[in-house]
C-alpha positions as CSV (number, residue, x, y, z in Angstrom):
1,X,0.0,0.0,0.0
2,X,3.1,2.2,-0.1
3,X,2.0,3.6,-3.5
4,X,-1.3,4.9,-2.2
5,X,-2.1,8.6,-1.4
6,X,-5.0,9.3,1.0
7,X,-6.9,12.6,0.6
8,X,-9.9,14.3,2.0
9,X,-12.2,15.5,-0.8
10,X,-12.4,19.3,-0.6
11,X,-16.1,19.4,-1.6
12,X,-17.7,16.2,-0.1
13,X,-15.5,16.0,3.0
14,X,-15.1,12.2,2.3
15,X,-11.8,10.2,2.5
16,X,-10.5,8.9,-0.8
17,X,-7.5,6.7,-1.7
18,X,-5.5,7.3,-4.9
19,X,-3.2,4.9,-6.5
20,X,0.1,6.7,-7.3
21,X,2.2,5.3,-10.1
22,X,5.0,7.8,-9.6
23,X,6.5,7.1,-6.2
24,X,8.7,10.2,-6.6
25,X,5.7,12.4,-6.7
26,X,4.2,10.6,-3.8
27,X,7.3,11.1,-1.7
28,X,7.3,14.8,-2.5
29,X,3.8,15.4,-1.1
30,X,3.3,17.1,2.3
31,X,0.2,17.0,4.5
32,X,-2.2,19.8,3.4
33,X,-1.1,19.7,-0.3
34,X,-4.0,20.0,-2.7
35,X,-4.3,17.2,-5.3
36,X,-6.3,17.2,-8.5
37,X,-7.8,13.7,-9.0
38,X,-10.5,12.0,-11.0
39,X,-13.6,10.5,-9.4
40,X,-17.2,9.5,-10.2
41,X,-19.7,12.3,-9.7
42,X,-23.3,12.1,-8.7
43,X,-24.4,11.4,-12.3
44,X,-22.0,8.4,-12.6
45,X,-19.7,10.3,-14.9
46,X,-15.9,10.8,-14.4
47,X,-15.1,14.3,-13.2
48,X,-12.1,16.1,-11.8
49,X,-12.1,17.3,-8.2
50,X,-9.7,18.4,-5.5
51,X,-8.5,16.6,-2.4
52,X,-6.3,17.6,0.5
53,X,-3.4,15.2,1.1
54,X,-3.6,13.7,4.6
55,X,-0.1,12.4,5.1
56,X,-1.5,9.2,6.8
57,X,-3.6,6.3,5.9
58,X,-7.3,6.0,6.6
59,X,-9.7,3.1,6.0
60,X,-11.9,3.9,3.0
61,X,-13.5,2.2,0.0
62,X,-13.7,5.3,-2.1
63,X,-11.1,5.4,-4.9
64,X,-9.9,8.0,-7.3
65,X,-7.3,8.5,-10.0
66,X,-4.4,10.9,-9.4
67,X,-3.9,13.6,-12.0
68,X,-1.6,16.3,-10.6
69,X,-0.6,18.4,-7.7
70,X,-2.4,21.7,-7.6
71,X,0.2,24.3,-8.2
72,X,1.1,27.6,-10.0
73,X,-1.6,29.7,-11.6
74,X,-4.1,26.9,-11.1
75,X,-3.5,26.9,-7.3
76,X,-3.7,30.7,-7.2
77,X,-7.0,30.7,-9.0
78,X,-8.4,28.0,-6.6
79,X,-7.3,30.0,-3.6
80,X,-8.8,33.3,-5.0
81,X,-12.1,31.6,-5.6
82,X,-12.3,30.2,-2.1
83,X,-11.8,33.7,-0.7
84,X,-14.5,35.0,-3.0
85,X,-16.9,32.3,-1.8
86,X,-16.3,33.1,1.8
87,X,-16.9,36.8,1.1
88,X,-20.4,36.1,-0.3
89,X,-21.2,33.5,2.4
90,X,-22.7,36.1,4.8
91,X,-25.2,37.0,2.1
92,X,-26.1,33.4,1.6
93,X,-26.4,32.9,5.3
94,X,-28.8,35.8,5.7
95,X,-31.0,34.7,2.8
96,X,-30.9,31.0,3.8
97,X,-32.0,31.7,7.4
98,X,-34.9,33.8,6.1
99,X,-36.2,30.8,4.2
100,X,-35.1,28.1,6.7
101,X,-34.9,29.4,10.2
102,X,-34.1,26.0,11.8
103,X,-31.0,25.5,9.7
104,X,-27.3,26.3,10.4
105,X,-25.4,27.7,7.4
106,X,-21.8,26.4,7.6
107,X,-19.5,27.7,4.8
108,X,-19.1,28.1,1.1
109,X,-16.5,26.6,-1.4
110,X,-16.0,27.2,-5.1
111,X,-15.7,24.1,-7.3
112,X,-13.2,25.1,-9.9
113,X,-14.0,22.3,-12.3
114,X,-17.8,22.4,-12.0
115,X,-17.9,26.2,-12.0
116,X,-20.3,26.1,-9.0
117,X,-20.3,27.7,-5.6
118,X,-21.1,25.0,-3.0
119,X,-23.0,26.3,0.0
120,X,-23.0,24.0,3.0
121,X,-25.6,23.9,5.8
122,X,-26.7,21.7,8.6
123,X,-30.3,20.8,9.4
124,X,-32.1,17.9,11.0
125,X,-34.9,18.1,8.4
126,X,-35.4,18.3,4.7
127,X,-36.3,21.4,2.8
128,X,-37.8,22.4,-0.5
129,X,-35.3,24.7,-2.2
130,X,-37.0,25.8,-5.4
131,X,-38.0,29.3,-4.4
132,X,-34.8,30.0,-2.5
133,X,-32.5,28.7,-5.3
134,X,-34.3,30.9,-7.8
135,X,-33.8,34.0,-5.7
136,X,-30.1,33.2,-4.8
137,X,-29.2,32.6,-8.5
138,X,-30.7,35.9,-9.5
139,X,-28.9,37.7,-6.7
140,X,-25.5,36.1,-7.3
141,X,-25.7,35.4,-11.1
142,X,-23.7,32.2,-10.3
143,X,-24.2,28.5,-10.5
144,X,-24.8,27.2,-7.0
145,X,-25.1,23.8,-5.3
146,X,-26.6,23.3,-1.8
147,X,-24.9,20.6,0.3
148,X,-26.5,19.3,3.5
149,X,-23.9,18.1,6.0
150,X,-24.0,16.1,9.3
151,X,-23.3,17.5,12.7
152,X,-19.6,16.6,12.8
153,X,-19.0,17.9,9.3
154,X,-20.7,21.1,10.4
155,X,-18.0,21.6,13.0
156,X,-15.2,20.3,10.8
157,X,-15.9,22.5,7.7
158,X,-16.8,25.7,9.5
159,X,-14.0,28.3,9.6
160,X,-15.6,29.6,12.8
161,X,-14.4,26.5,14.7
162,X,-10.7,26.7,13.6
163,X,-9.5,28.3,16.8
164,X,-11.7,26.3,19.3
165,X,-10.0,23.7,21.4
166,X,-11.6,20.5,22.7
167,X,-12.0,19.1,26.2
168,X,-8.5,17.7,25.9
169,X,-7.0,21.1,25.4
170,X,-6.1,20.6,21.8
171,X,-7.9,20.5,18.5
172,X,-11.5,19.5,18.4
173,X,-12.0,15.9,17.3
174,X,-14.4,17.0,14.6
175,X,-11.6,19.1,13.0
176,X,-9.3,16.1,12.8
177,X,-8.7,14.4,9.4
178,X,-8.9,10.9,11.0
179,X,-12.1,8.9,10.8
180,X,-14.3,9.5,13.8
181,X,-15.8,6.7,15.9
182,X,-19.5,6.1,16.3
183,X,-20.5,6.7,19.9
184,X,-23.5,4.7,21.1
185,X,-25.6,5.0,24.3
186,X,-24.2,1.6,25.3
187,X,-20.8,3.2,25.7
188,X,-22.2,5.5,28.3
189,X,-23.9,2.6,30.2
190,X,-20.7,0.5,30.2
191,X,-18.8,3.4,31.8
192,X,-21.5,3.9,34.4
193,X,-22.2,7.4,33.1
194,X,-26.0,7.1,32.3
195,X,-26.8,9.1,35.5
196,X,-24.8,12.1,34.2
197,X,-26.4,15.1,32.5
198,X,-26.4,13.9,28.9
199,X,-25.7,17.5,27.6
200,X,-22.4,17.5,29.5
201,X,-21.3,14.4,27.6
202,X,-21.9,16.0,24.2
203,X,-19.2,17.8,22.2
204,X,-19.3,21.0,20.1
205,X,-21.1,19.0,17.3
206,X,-24.0,18.1,19.6
207,X,-23.1,14.4,19.4
208,X,-21.6,12.3,22.2
209,X,-17.9,13.1,22.8
210,X,-15.3,11.1,20.9
211,X,-13.2,10.8,24.1
212,X,-15.9,8.4,25.5
213,X,-14.2,5.8,23.2
214,X,-10.6,6.3,24.6
215,X,-10.9,3.9,27.5
216,X,-13.9,1.9,26.3
217,X,-11.8,-1.3,25.6
218,X,-10.4,-1.2,29.2
219,X,-13.9,-0.6,30.6
220,X,-15.2,-3.6,28.6
221,X,-12.5,-5.8,29.9
222,X,-12.8,-4.6,33.6
223,X,-16.6,-5.0,33.5
224,X,-16.1,-8.8,33.1
225,X,-15.1,-8.9,36.8
226,X,-18.5,-7.6,37.9
227,X,-21.9,-9.4,38.0
228,X,-24.3,-8.1,35.3
229,X,-26.8,-5.5,36.2
230,X,-30.1,-7.0,37.3
231,X,-28.4,-10.3,38.4
232,X,-29.1,-11.6,41.9
233,X,-26.1,-11.7,44.4
234,X,-25.5,-12.2,48.1
235,X,-22.8,-11.4,50.6
236,X,-20.2,-14.1,51.0
237,X,-20.3,-13.5,54.8
238,X,-24.1,-13.6,55.0
239,X,-26.0,-15.7,52.5
240,X,-29.3,-14.2,53.7
241,X,-28.2,-10.7,52.7
242,X,-29.2,-10.9,49.1
243,X,-30.4,-8.5,46.4
244,X,-30.1,-7.4,42.8
245,X,-27.2,-5.5,41.2
246,X,-28.3,-2.0,40.2
247,X,-24.9,-0.6,39.2
248,X,-21.2,-1.0,39.7
249,X,-18.2,1.3,39.7
250,X,-15.1,0.1,37.9
251,X,-12.9,2.8,39.5
252,X,-13.8,1.9,43.1
253,X,-14.6,-1.8,42.5
254,X,-17.9,-1.3,44.3
255,X,-21.3,-2.9,43.5
256,X,-24.6,-1.3,44.4
257,X,-27.3,-3.8,45.4
258,X,-31.0,-3.4,46.0
259,X,-32.5,-5.9,48.4
260,X,-36.0,-7.5,48.0
261,X,-37.2,-5.2,50.8
262,X,-36.1,-2.1,48.9
263,X,-32.9,-1.4,50.8
264,X,-29.8,-0.4,49.1
265,X,-26.2,-1.1,50.0
266,X,-22.8,-0.8,48.3
267,X,-20.1,-3.4,48.8
268,X,-16.7,-4.3,47.2
269,X,-17.2,-6.8,44.4
270,X,-14.8,-9.2,46.1
271,X,-17.3,-9.6,49.0
272,X,-20.3,-10.8,47.0
273,X,-21.1,-13.9,45.0
274,X,-23.7,-14.5,42.3
275,X,-26.7,-16.7,43.0
276,X,-26.9,-19.5,40.5
277,X,-30.4,-20.5,39.4
């Protein structure tokens, strides 16, 4: 796989792998370089687009064909059009919010090969764009394309989040070029966090924080030492002191038990045994 280049598509924000026949060109690439490559567009036709070289490998099934490194006058034109797109983005934002008040306009990018301005927005619902597109085209006199993105892409693509740091004191996870994990409610339950205010467990994107995955493997392994929640247990020193496991704390090695009479007690896991049925 040493002859592969991994890029992040500038317009779709998807990871793509390119086969590089010229290893010398590949070795000259630096993270952040813009690459022109060929891919299949929404109509099924081959089209040129631009990707940002990542400098590391990512798992992806999307493939493209390397054409050239974006450089010289072509790169200058690309950069000028991106600046122009950001300059007219506030106008788009104002108009878009007028039509769709529940949306969040994100950013704008100019597609140099399609001659279109891509406007990105986040929303949890679908809209009918016909009237808006007609007014925007008349106002800008430009070809436009509306692109609805997910919550994480909203944070990742927005220039407004470039200087924001995450809970770890460094770059937001959403701004990273690495694939982001899928965080499930089960991850919270496994780490005994279901009692916490769910809003405090959410990141800037509004989804559960990626850092909930950092120690998940260790929690999964440690949880094997504890009886399952809902199982019946008793004290080793007093077989009549029985109840049902309501929760456990991996950090303190404690188990919380509710007796049949409705009493609660907490005890080290080493001092209880499961009741076999």
